[in-house]
N, C-alpha and C positions, 0 to 999 in steps of 0.2 A: 889179088896181091895183099899180103898181110901188112897192116899199118904198123910201123915202128915208131914208138914215142921218141926214139933218139933222133928221128928225122924231123921232129916238130920243134920249131924255134920257140924260145920263151915267149909267152903271150905278151904282145905290146912291147917286146924287148925289155921288160921290166924285171924279170926274175930268172934266176938260175936254179932250176928245179933240183939239180944234184946237190946244190948248196942247201936248199930247204930240206932235202932228204937227210943231209948230214946233221941237221938239227932235230931229227926224229930218231932217237936211239932205238925205238921199237923195231926198226928195220934190221937191226942186228940179229933179231931172234925170229921175227914173224913176217910173213906177207900179210899185211893187215888191211882187210876190207870190211871193217865193221864200224866206221865212223858214224853211221846212222844209229848206232846203239850207244856205245861208250868209247870215245876216242882215247888214244894214248896222248900224253902231254908232251910238248916240245921241251928241249933242254932248258930254254930260258925260263919256262914255268917251273921246272924242277929246281933250278938255281934260286929263283925267288922264294919258293916255298922252303927250301933248305936253309936259306939265310934267315927267314922268319923263324923257323924251328930253333936254330941256334940262338937267336936273340931271345926267344921265349924261354929257352933253357937257362941262359946265363944272365939275362937282363930283366926279364919280366916286363912290367909296363913302363919301365924307364924309357923305352923307345917307342911307346904307344903312338906318339905324334908322328913318327916315321911311318908306322903301319897305316894310320889314319890318312896320311898323305897319299900313300899308294892306293888305298881304297878309293879316294877321290879321283886319282888318275884314271882308274877304270872307267868312271863315269864320263870323264872328259874325252878319253880316247874313243869310247863307244859312241859318244855324240859326234865326234869327228867322222867316224866310219859311217854313221847313219845320217849325217847332215841334219842333226836335230840340235835343240838347245840342251846343254848339260842339265838344265833344270827340268827337262822333260824325261830324263832317264832315271829310273829307280833301280836299285840293286836288290835282287830277290833270290830266294833259295832255288827256285826251279820254275819251269813253265807253268805247272799246275797252280802254283801260288799266284802267278801273274794273272792267269785266267780267272781264278777265284776272286782276285781283287776287284775285277770288273763285274763278275757274275753276282757277287754278294754286295758290292758297293753301289750298284746302279739303282736309281729310283724307280723300280718296277711298279706297275699297276696290274691288277688282275685283268686278264684278257690280252696282255702283251705277248709277243712271241719272239723267238730267236730262230734264225735259219742257219743250218749247217749242212755241208755236203755229207753224204754217206762215206764210210771208210775212214773217218777221222780217228786219230789216236784217242784212247779213252780220256786223256787229260782234257781234250776239247769236246767232250760229250758229257761226262758226269757233272761238272759244275753247272751246266745249263739244265740238265735233268733235275738237279737238286732244287730248282726253282718251282717245281710243280706245285708244292704246297702254298705257293704265293700266287697261283693262278697263271703262271707263265708257261706257254706251250713251246715245245721244241719241234721244229719242222725239219725233217731230214730229206734232203734232195738226193735222189738216186744218181749214181754215176752212169756215164755213157761209156761202158767198158771200164777202162781205168781213168777216163777223162772226167774232170769236173766241168760241167757245162754251165757257163756263167749265165746264159739266158734262162736256164731252168731255175737257177737260184733267184733271179729277179722275178720270175713267174710265181715263185713260192711266197714272195713278199706281199704284204698288204699294208694298210694304214696303221696297223698295230705292231708291225715289225720294228723292233727297237735296235737290234744288233744282228749283223751277219758275221759269223765267225768261221774262219777257214784256215787250213794249213797252206803255207806257201808251197811246200813240197809234201806229197803224200808219203807217209812213213813206210808203207808196204811196197808200193809200185814205183815211187819216185816221180810221179807226175807233178810237174811244176806249173802252177797257174800264174797269171799276170796280176800282181797285187794292185798295180795302178789302175788297170782296167776294171777289176772287180770293185775297188774302192770308189771309183767314179760312178759306176752303176748303182751301188748301194746308196751313195749320197744323193743321187737323183731321186731316189725313192724315199728320202727323208730319214734314213737309218744310219747307224754308225758301223764301222768296219773294224773287227778285231782280227789281227793276223797272228796266227801261231807260226812263228818264224824259225822254230828250232831246227828244221831239216834243210834250211837254206842259208841261214845267217852264218857267215864265216866263209862262204863260197861265192855267192852271187851279190852284186851290188844292190843296195836299197837306199833310195833317197827319200827320207821322211819329210823333207822340206816341201815336197810336192803336194802334201796334204791328203793323199789317198788313204792313209792308215790313221785311224784314231787311237787304237791301242795295239800293243805288240808285246809278246813275251817269248823268251827263248832261254833255256838253260845253256850253260857254257860247255857242257861235257860232250857235245857231239862235234859239229863242224867247226866250232870255235876253238877246239882242242884244249879246253880247260878242264879243271877238276869238277867233279860232281858237287852240287850244292851251292853253286855261284852262277847266277844268271842275270839277265837284263829284262827290264820292264819299261815300256814306253807309254806315256800318256800325253796326248796332244795338250799343249798348255791351256787351251780354252776349255778343256774338260776337267781340269784339276778339281774344281768345286762341284763337279757333277757326281763324282764317286765318293761315297762316304767311306773313310778308312775302316778297314776291318778291325784293326787294333791300333792303339796309339800308346806312345811312351815318351821317354825323355828325348829320343831322337826324332820325334815327329814335329816338335815345336820349334819356333824361331829362336828361342833363347838357348836351346840345345844343352850345352854343358853347364849352364848356370842352374844347378839343381835347386837353388834356394828360391827361385822365382817360379811359382806355380800359377801359370796362366795358360789356358788352352788357346794358344795362337799358333795354328798350324803353319808349317813352312809353306811358302808359295812356290812349291817345287814338288817333283815326284818323290823326293826324299821324305816327304811327309808319311809315305807308306812304309818306311823303314823304322819300325817302332823302337827297337832297342839294339843291343849288341849284335854284330854281324859275324859271319864266318870269314874273319880276316885272312886266315891262311888260304882259304879257297879263292877269295877275290884277289889276293896278292898273286896267287898262281895264275888266275885268269888274266891279270895284267901282263904277265910274261907271254901268255898265249896270244893276246891281242897285239902285243908288240911284234910278235913273230909274223902274224898275218898281215899287219900293216907293212912290215918290211918287204913282204912278197906281193904287195900290190892290191890288198883289199881296200877299196874305196867306195864311196856312195855312188859315184857316177860311172865307174867301170871297175872290173875286177880281173886282173891277170889270173888270179886263182880260179875263178869260174871258167874262164876259157880253157885253162889247163885241165880242169876236172872233166870237162866235156871231151877233150882229146883223149884222156885216159879211159873214160867209159866207152867211147866209140871203139877204141882198140880192144877193150875188154869184151864188148859185145861181139865183135868180129871173131875173136878167138874162142869165145864160148860157143858160138854157132859152129865153128869148125870142129869142135869135139862132140857135137851132137846135142848141145843144150838148147832148150826152147826159151826164148826171151819173151817176157810178158810186159816189161816196161814199154811205154810209148817212146820210141826213139825217132819219131817222124820228122822232128825239126828241133833246132837248137833252142827254140823258145819254150819247149815243154820238157826237154831232157834235164836231168839232174845228176847228182853223184850216185844215185841209187839205181841198181840194176836188179830186177827180180827175174829169177830164172829157175829152171828145173832140168834134171836129166830124166827123160822119159823112163818110167818103170822103176825108178829108184826112190826110196824113202828119203825125203829131204833132211829130216831130223838125224837119221843115222848117218847120212852122207856128211852133214856138218861135223859130226863127231869124228869121222874118219879124216876130214880135212884138218881138224885141230891136231891130229896125230902127225900130219905132214907139215905142220907149222904154218897153216893157212887159217885165217880167222874170217868167217862170214857168219851171218845170222839166218834164222828161219822166221819168216813172217807170212801169214796167210797160207801156210802149208807148203811154201816154196822157199828156195834159197834166196837170200838177199845179199848182194855184194855192194858195199858202199866205199868208193875210192876217193881219196883226197889228192891234192896236187903233187905231193911228194912220191906217190906210188909211180912205178915205172914198169918197163918191159919184164924185168926179172920177176916181179911180184905176179904179174899176169901169167907168165910162163909157169911159175910154180903152182898157181891155182889150177890152170888148165891141164897141166901134166898129172896132177893128183886126180882130177876128175876123169881124165882119159884112162888112168890106171884102174879107176873104180867102175868104169862103164862096161 
């Protein structure tokens, strides 16, 4: 029996997914399954950016205090969503920047090591590899099929392991690990845990107050539905003085806008890592995106959006299988599923097939030589039907 999303009630009774869909104008043109790459923005984000652009055009910095206020709203709302202190949230250009803040700012000693799983996105590999000239080793733990085996990560650690860094959700296969469990295991061995959260944040709940995560980074342009170049960085309050800032400027110090006082007194907050002027247009857009996600149930302790995304991808996998596709993502339990489904049509070139799907108004990606569909909560039966019909016609 084919699963119909129309038969699924709103998760926790909190959200009307047709109403969310109405806030995503991309649906008027595309069946969009590429949120793991670059997501479309919601109407509210567009409206906020448009208002900023109009003000920039006609008012210049006469309204800068309004923009600055919205910038700080991003920090506060992100802290609410993640159950952290606002002083623990930094606003950064992208995930790579956040990872480099830790990789370059940490007080390494020759002989230290970092442990990462295999199959990580390059952003969570190169910053650690770049420490080789300081005598820091990168230990890569092989995957068990598509699974990240937490016990193997622990086995790779020793007394000189300083940081374990891993993706919450694998960018290619969509395998989702348990950050609380991994963080606890890492802490037991005396190391710190960095979570690359870009492929999970915006969908699944994450409670940073539980203490499992020491550092986190996520750009806003994927599941958070924000513009590119506006992301989040988390540093546990107790680690603020552990990381040497990569760069400092007027915005790093406690006196901030008082440019006449030249004293290097760093802010006692993650904002110390925001050295100068920021991408206000991008962050104002991200505010609109976060407001949309908050409206539809994204919280630190539960997420109606996450439950809905699993409903959508369950239906997607069932219908992909019905048209002869092979699913490679681990769909064995809700604990490891995500919004990413990796698949292929046997005997078909995935790159060519993706191009043909674009011609049918369907957007997916290719990763690891296979097709990757990444669905959000506003996707529904019609999107899945359009994707599967196009695949059937091409098989």
